[in-house]
Each structure stands twice: as structure tokens, then as C-alpha cells.
C-alpha positions in Angstrom: -28.6 21.3 -6.0 -29.4 19.9 -9.4 -30.7 16.6 -10.6 -27.7 14.8 -12.2 -30.1 12.6 -14.3 -31.8 15.7 -15.8 -28.4 17.0 -16.8 -27.4 13.7 -18.4 -30.7 13.6 -20.3 -30.5 17.1 -21.7 -27.2 18.9 -21.0 -27.9 21.6 -23.6 -31.2 22.6 -21.9 -29.4 22.8 -18.6 -26.7 25.0 -19.9 -29.2 27.2 -21.8 -31.2 27.8 -18.5 -28.1 28.3 -16.3 -26.5 30.8 -18.7 -29.5 33.0 -18.5 -27.9 34.2 -15.3 -25.3 36.8 -16.2 -21.8 35.6 -15.7 -22.6 31.9 -15.7 -20.7 29.8 -18.2 -21.9 26.5 -19.6 -20.9 23.7 -17.2 -22.6 20.5 -18.3 -19.5 19.1 -20.0 -17.5 19.4 -16.8 -20.4 17.9 -14.8 -20.8 14.9 -17.2 -17.1 14.3 -17.3 -16.9 13.9 -13.5 -20.1 11.9 -13.5 -18.7 9.5 -16.1 -15.4 9.2 -14.2 -17.2 8.4 -11.0 -19.5 5.8 -12.7 -16.5 4.2 -14.4 -14.6 3.8 -11.2 -17.7 2.3 -9.5 -18.2 -0.2 -12.4 -14.5 -1.1 -12.3 -14.7 -1.6 -8.5 -17.7 -3.8 -8.9 -16.0 -5.8 -11.6 -12.9 -6.3 -9.5 -15.0 -7.4 -6.5 -16.8 -10.0 -8.6 -13.4 -11.3 -9.8 -12.0 -11.3 -6.3 -15.1 -13.3 -5.1 -14.6 -15.9 -7.9 -10.9 -16.3 -7.1 -11.7 -16.7 -3.3 -14.1 -19.5 -4.1 -11.5 -21.2 -6.3 -8.9 -21.0 -3.5 -10.8 -23.6 -1.5 -11.0 -26.0 -4.4 -7.3 -25.6 -5.2 -6.4 -26.4 -1.6 -8.7 -29.4 -1.4 -7.1 -30.8 -4.6 -3.6 -30.3 -3.1 -2.6 -27.9 -5.9 -0.3 -25.7 -4.0 0.8 -23.7 -7.0 -2.8 -22.8 -8.0 -3.6 -22.0 -4.4 -0.8 -19.5 -4.1 -1.6 -17.9 -7.5 -5.2 -17.4 -6.5 -4.4 -16.0 -3.2 -2.1 -13.5 -4.9 -4.9 -12.6 -7.3 -7.3 -12.0 -4.4 -4.8 -9.7 -2.7 -4.3 -7.8 -5.9 -8.0 -7.4 -6.5 -8.5 -6.1 -3.0 -5.9 -3.5 -3.6 -7.6 -2.5 -6.9 -11.0 -2.3 -5.2 -9.6 0.0 -2.5 -8.0 2.2 -5.0 -11.1 2.3 -7.3 -13.4 3.1 -4.3 -11.1 6.0 -3.3 -11.2 7.3 -6.9 -15.0 7.0 -7.0 -15.3 8.9 -3.7 -13.0 11.6 -4.9 -14.9 12.1 -8.2 -18.2 12.0 -6.2 -16.9 14.7 -3.9 -15.8 16.9 -6.8 -19.1 16.4 -8.5 -21.0 17.2 -5.4 -18.9 20.4 -4.8 -19.5 21.5 -8.4 -23.3 21.0 -8.2 -23.5 22.6 -4.7 -21.8 25.8 -6.1 -24.2 26.3 -8.9 -27.2 28.6 -8.6 -30.8 27.6 -9.3 -32.1 27.6 -12.8 -34.4 30.6 -13.5 -38.1 30.0 -14.1 -38.9 30.2 -17.8 -41.3 33.1 -17.2 -39.0 35.6 -15.6 -37.3 38.4 -17.5 -33.7 38.3 -18.6 -31.5 41.1 -17.4 -28.3 42.3 -15.8 -29.5 44.2 -12.7 -32.5 45.8 -10.9 -33.0 48.2 -13.9 -34.3 45.1 -15.8 -36.9 44.1 -13.2 -40.5 44.2 -14.3 -43.3 45.9 -12.3 -46.4 43.6 -12.0 -48.5 45.4 -9.4 -48.9 48.7 -7.6 -51.1 49.6 -4.7 -51.9 52.9 -2.9 -51.0 56.4 -3.9 -48.1 58.2 -2.4 -49.1 61.0 -0.1 -48.8 64.5 -1.5 -46.9 66.4 1.2 -47.1 70.2 1.6 -43.6 70.2 3.0 -40.3 68.5 2.1 -40.6 65.0 3.8 -37.6 63.9 5.9 -35.9 60.5 6.0 -36.7 58.5 9.1 -33.6 59.3 11.0 -34.1 63.0 10.5 -37.5 63.2 12.0 -37.8 65.1 15.4 -40.1 62.3 16.7 -37.3 59.7 16.6 -34.3 61.8 17.8 -34.7 60.5 21.4 -35.5 56.9 20.4 -33.1 56.0 17.5 -29.5 56.3 18.7 -26.8 55.4 16.2 -23.9 57.0 18.2 -24.4 54.7 21.2 -24.8 51.7 18.9 -21.5 52.6 17.3 -19.8 52.8 20.7 -21.2 49.4 21.6 -20.8 47.6 18.3 -19.5 49.7 15.5 -21.3 50.9 12.3 -24.6 49.6 10.9 -26.2 49.1 14.3 -28.9 51.1 16.2 -30.2 51.4 19.7 -34.0 51.9 19.9 -35.6 53.1 23.0 -38.8 54.4 24.4 -41.7 54.9 22.1 -39.7 54.0 19.0 -38.7 50.7 20.5 -42.3 50.0 21.4 -43.4 50.7 17.9 -40.9 48.4 16.5 -42.0 45.6 18.9 -45.7 46.4 18.1 -45.0 46.0 14.3 -43.5 42.6 14.8 -46.5 41.5 17.0 -49.0 42.8 14.5 -47.3 41.0 11.6 -47.3 37.7 13.5 -50.9 38.0 14.6 -52.0 39.0 11.1 -50.3 36.1 9.4 -51.6 33.6 12.0 -55.2 34.8 12.1 -55.7 35.8 8.5 -53.3 33.6 6.5 -53.3 30.4 8.6 -49.5 30.3 9.2 -48.1 28.3 12.0 -45.9 30.3 14.4 -42.5 28.8 15.2 -39.7 29.9 17.5 -36.4 28.7 16.2 -32.7 29.0 17.2 -30.6 31.7 15.7 -27.5 29.6 15.8 -27.2 26.7 13.3 -24.8 24.1 12.0 -23.0 24.1 8.6 -25.4 21.6 7.2 -28.4 23.9 7.7 -26.6 26.8 5.9 -25.7 24.4 3.1 -29.3 23.1 2.9 -30.7 26.5 2.1 -27.9 27.7 -0.1 -25.9 30.1 2.1 -23.0 27.7 1.8 -20.6 27.0 0.2 -20.4 30.2 -1.8 -21.9 32.9 0.4 -20.4 32.3 3.8 -18.8 35.8 3.8 -22.3 37.3 3.9 -22.9 35.7 7.4 -21.3 35.5 10.8 -19.7 32.4 12.2 -19.0 31.9 15.9 -15.6 30.6 17.1 -17.1 27.3 18.0 -18.6 26.7 14.5 -22.2 27.8 14.7 -23.6 30.3 12.2 -25.8 33.3 13.1 -28.8 33.0 10.8 -29.1 35.6 8.1 -32.8 34.9 8.1 -35.3 32.5 9.6 -35.6 30.9 6.2 -32.6 28.8 7.2 -34.2 27.3 10.3 -37.8 27.1 9.1 -36.9 25.4 5.8 -34.5 23.0 7.5 -37.3 21.7 9.7 -37.8 19.1 7.0 -34.1 18.5 6.5 -33.5 14.7 5.9 -37.2 14.0 6.4 -39.7 12.0 4.3 -43.0 13.7 5.3 -46.5 12.5 4.8 -48.4 14.0 1.9 -51.3 14.7 4.3 -49.1 17.2 6.2 -48.6 19.4 3.1 -48.5 22.3 2.6 -46.6 23.3 5.7 -46.8 27.1 6.2 -44.5 28.5 8.9 -43.9 32.0 10.3 -41.2 33.2 12.7 -40.0 36.4 14.2 -36.3 36.4 14.7 -33.2 38.4 15.0 -31.2 38.2 11.8 -27.5 38.9 11.2 -25.7 39.8 7.9 -22.2 41.0 7.3 -23.4 43.1 4.4 -20.3 42.1 2.5 -20.0 44.1 -0.7 -22.4 46.9 0.5 -19.8 49.4 1.5 -21.0 52.9 1.0 -24.6 51.8 0.5 -27.4 53.1 2.8 -24.9 54.1 5.5 -27.3 56.7 7.1 -30.2 55.5 9.2 -31.3 51.9 9.9 -32.2 50.7 6.3 -29.2 48.4 6.1 -28.0 46.9 9.4 -25.8 44.0 10.5 -28.5 43.0 13.1 -32.2 43.4 12.4 -35.5 41.7 13.0 -37.7 40.0 10.5 -41.0 38.2 10.3 -40.2 35.4 7.9 -42.6 33.0 6.0 -41.7 29.6 4.7 -43.9 27.2 2.8 -43.1 23.5 2.1 -45.3 22.1 -0.7 -45.8 19.5 -3.3 -44.2 20.4 -6.6 -47.6 20.9 -8.4 -48.7 23.4 -5.7 -45.6 25.7 -5.6 -46.6 28.1 -8.3 -49.9 29.0 -6.7 -48.2 29.0 -3.3 -45.8 31.7 -4.5 -48.7 34.0 -5.5 -50.4 33.2 -2.1 -47.2 34.2 -0.2 -46.8 37.3 -2.2 -50.3 38.3 -1.3 -49.7 37.6 2.4 -46.8 40.0 2.4 -48.7 42.7 0.5 -51.6 42.4 2.9 -49.4 43.6 5.7 -48.6 46.8 3.8 -52.2 47.3 2.8 -53.3 46.9 6.4 -50.8 49.6 7.4 -51.9 51.8 4.5 -48.4 51.9 3.1 -48.2 52.3 -0.7 -46.0 49.7 -2.5 -45.2 48.1 -5.8 -44.4 44.6 -6.7 -41.7 43.6 -9.2 -40.6 40.3 -10.6 -36.8 40.1 -10.5 -34.8 39.6 -13.7 -32.2 36.8 -13.9 -29.3 39.2 -13.0 -31.0 40.5 -9.8 -32.4 37.3 -8.4 -30.8 35.4 -5.5 -28.8 32.2 -6.2 -31.3 29.9 -4.6 -34.5 31.2 -6.3 -36.2 30.2 -9.5 -38.5 33.3 -9.4 -38.7 36.2 -6.9 -41.2 38.9 -6.3 -39.8 42.0 -4.6 -42.3 44.1 -2.8 -41.0 47.7 -2.5 -42.6 50.2 -0.1 -42.8 53.9 -0.8 -40.4 56.0 1.3 -41.2 59.7 0.8 -38.0 60.7 2.5 -36.0 59.1 -0.3 -38.8 59.8 -2.9 -38.6 56.3 -4.1 -39.7 52.7 -3.6 -37.4 50.5 -1.5 -37.4 46.7 -1.1 -39.2 45.5 2.0 -39.9 41.9 1.2 -38.6 39.3 -1.3 -40.8 36.3 -1.9 -39.1 33.4 -3.7 -40.0 30.0 -5.0 -37.0 27.6 -5.0 -38.5 24.5 -6.6 -36.7 21.4 -5.5 -33.3 23.2 -5.3 -33.2 23.4 -1.5 -35.0 20.1 -1.0 -32.2 18.2 -2.9 -29.6 19.9 -0.8 -31.5 18.9 2.3 -32.7 15.5 1.0 -36.2 16.5 2.0 -39.0 14.5 0.4 -42.6 13.5 0.8 -44.5 10.2 0.3 -47.3 10.6 -2.2 -50.8 9.8 -0.9 -51.3 7.3 -3.8 -48.1 5.4 -3.0 -45.0 5.1 -5.0 -41.5 6.3 -4.2 -40.9 9.6 -2.3 -40.5 12.8 -4.3 -38.5 15.9 -3.5 -40.5 18.7 -1.9 -40.7 22.3 -3.1 -39.7 25.2 -0.8 -40.6 28.8 -0.8 -39.7 31.8 1.5 -40.5 35.4 1.9 -40.3 38.3 4.3 -43.6 39.1 6.0 -42.1 41.7 6.6 -38.6 43.2 7.5 -39.6 44.9 10.9 -37.1 47.7 10.8 -37.9 48.6 7.2 -41.6 48.6 8.0 -40.9 50.9 10.9 -39.0 53.3 8.6 -42.0 53.3 6.1 -44.5 54.0 9.0 -42.5 56.9 10.2 -41.8 58.5 6.9 -45.3 58.1 5.4 -47.0 59.3 8.6 -44.8 62.3 9.2 -46.3 65.7 9.8 -44.9 69.2 9.3 -44.7 69.7 13.1 -42.3 66.8 13.5 -44.9 64.3 14.7 -45.9 61.0 13.1 -49.5 59.9 12.6 -49.6 56.1 13.2 -51.6 53.5 11.2 -55.0 52.6 12.6 -54.1 48.9 12.4 -51.2 49.3 14.9 -53.1 51.3 17.5 -54.4 48.1 19.3 -50.8 47.1 19.9 -49.8 50.5 21.5 -52.6 51.1 23.9 -54.8 53.0 21.4 -52.2 55.7 20.8 -52.5 57.5 17.5 -49.5 59.7 17.3 -45.8 59.7 17.9 -45.2 63.3 19.0 -42.3 65.5 18.0 -40.7 65.0 21.4 -40.9 61.2 21.1 -44.0 60.4 23.1 -47.0 58.3 22.3 -50.3 60.0 22.6 
């Protein structure tokens, strides 16, 4: 959501920022036309109300004076003004709804410091950690590994639910669970995040608050009785402050949650159909921060470091890129994608997106804070990031730890969560 006052003050700057996103046309003139029509209707209604009030007072005087003609004329004026007021109020509400719909449908304005570009080819690498392992054999993709053949079942999942689902069992399921537990503990103990368990079903207002609605509903699943299955815990964690005015002393708020996530993957037909890289149902450990505006830039870097630290603890090589304007999500001002090395694909693949949204989501949620030094409440800033996608981390652990005999050597950091086991054997056992 955008600040209408800022658009009024500098429409050219608003259009210049918005059109940095490929395919976005200037829209300030349409916004200001609706705004002007809305304000004109409100002013006309207020003027008509004042005139109706004056006529109503005069009615009593005319009646007391016995002036029947004046009395009837004034009464007719009041009735006419009431009809005008109702019409003008309806017009103001209609223009306000149109304006609100237009603003809600617009993406966030990109941060000045991010690169312009059309797609992922224009993203800019800003950091790289670790050296990809030099294999003395041709590394396999995760779903091809002998070690996972018993514990990663796509055929049964397809029978149960269709494509883009998986059934994990045995040692592979235990590894998946261990990774989620490790991530939660690491963030809580090392990064001071507060663990939260949230619902995975939410109302329209919550999806609207974080920007999944109105434009991106096709990317999510809706139940027959109106709830939405969350595409990410960003929706629930961020909306904790929905409609609230929080105390300055409570900021920053730093949340972490492990949830099931659900995405329709609309528009991804033909992409990553093999394996479990792109699923309709998956698990993620999500981080959300709610901050003062002056703190959000530093918080973005801190959250990026939190996500990177998980990969470093698991000894998984990665690179971090800043997304260009054409590859960034609609709600973000700036996004860092962290891409883990997958030797089976011989490339880096996204495992976390860490985004700062400014006050874009807070305006949609009407989420504010009361400054410690007094004064009127200000809109909060919100940030979100994966810390990490559990399934993709499992993929990275399997592919980077694979051996020529079909086994997988497991990260030391994970061994405390799997009873001290060090290896996933070729027959799918932990030893």
C-alpha cells in the first residue's frame, strides 16, 4: 500500500520509482484523479450538510413566526439537501473504494540501491561462501541417490495427491525433521528469535495485509469455507501486528516459525518437475522482523546473515545475490536471494529470500508504533526471510554429502539431532 500524501506531493517521483519495475506504467495521474473526485464529493457533502443544518434551524423560527410558506419551503430544502448528502456520500465511498483497489494492486517501490533489470540474469552477486566440492565421480541429483530410494517416494505421493508431492519415510524423514529442529534451535539460541507456532489457515484480511491478495490469489489455495492455506509463515507472523499500535519499547520484534506451506505453483508448469525442489506442500522455517523505520536497513542485513549462518553451520557452499527490479517480489523493496550449491545440477539454486518491505505491508495492515518520545503513531517496517526452506536444505545436504558408493556423509552440526549418526548409507539407514 502506498502513501497517498506522498503521491500528491511528488507524483513524478512516484511514477519514476514504480516504472523501474518492468511492465509497470505510470499511474499517478489515475490515482490523483480518483483522489480529487473523492475529496470533491466529501467537500460537497460537508457543504450540503452545513446548508441542511442552517435550514433546519430556520424552520423553527419560521414556524414560531407563523410563516407557513417559509416553513414549507425550508422543509423542502432540508429534504433536498439530505438526498444530496446521501448521493454525495455514496459517490465518495465509491471513489474511495476505487482508489483503495488501485493502490492495493500496485507493487512496492524498489529501493534506490537495487539494480534495474528484467529477470534473474540481471541479479548482482554480493557475497560467496565455501568452495564447491571437487567430486571424483559424476554427482547425482538428490532423487537419484541410492541412499534415498527407500525414503523419498514420489509415486505413492502422486497416488495420494497428484504431482509435486512427496512421501518421506524412515531415515530421510528423520533427516528432514532434524533439519527443521536444528534451524529453529540455531535461530533461537544464536540469533535471539522468538519461536511462534501459528495457524496455517487464515482469513482474506491476512493475505491482503502481506500482499498475496488481491493480485496473487491464484498462487495459493483457498478452502471451500473461505480460509486460505498459507504460502509461507510470513503471512501469520507479520499479521501478528495487524491493526495494532505497539509500544516502541517492544521493537524490534523478531519471530521464527516452522510451518507447512502451500503453493499452487501457478505459472511454473514444466519447471523442476523431477524431485522435490518445487512442491505444492513443503516445510519452511520462516523469520519475520517488525522494526522502526530507521532500523530496517540494518535489520535486513542482520536477517540475511541469520539465513547464511545456517548454511555455514551445515558446511553448504552458497552465494548471495541482490535481486534486480524485474526479479523481485511485488511486496519487497529490496531482496537478497541466498543460493545454495547443488552439485547434482552443477549450479546454485535459491534456498532463501530475505526481503525488506518498508511500510508497504504495515499500511495494508494499519500496523503502527507509538514513538518513545511521544507524538503520533508511525507505520512500522516489516521484513521476512526463509531461514531456511527445509526440503531444499535436505536436497543440498544429500547432494553435497554424496559418496561414490551411494551413501551420504552428514554435516557434523546435524549429528546431535540424529543420535550421533554420521552417514546415510546406500540402503537408506543411519549409521
